[in-house]
C-alpha positions as CSV (number, residue, x, y, z in Angstrom):
1,X,0.1,0.1,-0.1
2,X,1.3,3.4,-0.9
3,X,2.5,5.6,1.8
4,X,0.0,8.6,2.8
5,X,-0.2,11.1,-0.2
6,X,1.6,8.8,-2.4
7,X,0.1,7.4,-5.4
8,X,2.1,4.2,-5.9
9,X,4.5,2.5,-4.0
10,X,8.1,3.2,-3.5
11,X,10.6,2.1,-6.1
12,X,12.9,-0.6,-4.7
13,X,16.6,0.0,-4.5
14,X,18.2,-1.4,-7.6
15,X,20.5,-4.5,-7.2
16,X,23.6,-2.5,-8.5
17,X,22.8,1.0,-6.6
18,X,25.6,0.8,-4.2
19,X,28.5,0.2,-6.7
20,X,26.5,2.6,-9.1
21,X,26.6,5.4,-6.2
22,X,30.2,4.8,-5.5
23,X,31.1,5.0,-9.4
24,X,28.9,8.1,-10.2
25,X,28.3,9.9,-6.8
26,X,25.0,12.0,-6.0
27,X,25.2,14.1,-9.1
28,X,25.2,11.4,-11.5
29,X,22.9,8.7,-9.8
30,X,19.7,10.6,-10.4
31,X,20.2,10.9,-14.1
32,X,21.5,7.1,-14.2
33,X,18.4,5.7,-12.8
34,X,15.8,8.5,-13.9
35,X,14.6,9.2,-10.4
36,X,13.8,12.2,-8.2
37,X,16.6,13.3,-5.4
38,X,14.1,12.1,-2.6
39,X,13.9,8.5,-3.8
40,X,17.9,8.8,-4.1
41,X,17.9,10.0,-0.6
42,X,15.6,7.0,0.5
43,X,17.7,4.6,-1.3
44,X,21.0,5.8,0.4
45,X,19.5,5.8,3.9
46,X,18.2,2.1,3.4
47,X,21.9,1.0,2.0
48,X,23.8,2.5,5.0
49,X,24.3,6.1,4.7
50,X,27.8,6.5,6.3
51,X,29.1,3.4,4.6
52,X,28.2,4.6,1.2
53,X,29.4,8.1,1.7
54,X,32.8,6.6,3.0
55,X,33.0,4.2,0.1
56,X,32.5,7.2,-2.3
57,X,35.2,9.2,-0.6
58,X,37.5,6.4,-0.7
59,X,36.9,5.9,-4.7
60,X,37.6,9.4,-5.4
61,X,40.7,9.3,-3.3
62,X,41.9,6.3,-5.4
63,X,40.5,7.3,-8.7
64,X,40.4,11.1,-8.6
65,X,37.1,13.2,-9.3
66,X,35.8,12.4,-12.8
67,X,33.3,14.7,-14.0
68,X,32.5,12.6,-17.0
69,X,31.1,9.8,-14.6
70,X,28.9,12.3,-12.7
71,X,31.5,13.4,-10.3
């Protein structure tokens, strides 16, 4: 059943979301999945916000900031 005020059920977290977030970062993930920022935020919380952010920071340290991949 949809949440109050929602017309449809929440979109489930994609199976490859964690790795895709690490590779693309926040700025690229919305475009990649064609979803609203609120959906991305919910997915991040579900998948472990602190762990994802740390993994993204580590990825940037190892590979550099790549604007072509979303940053």
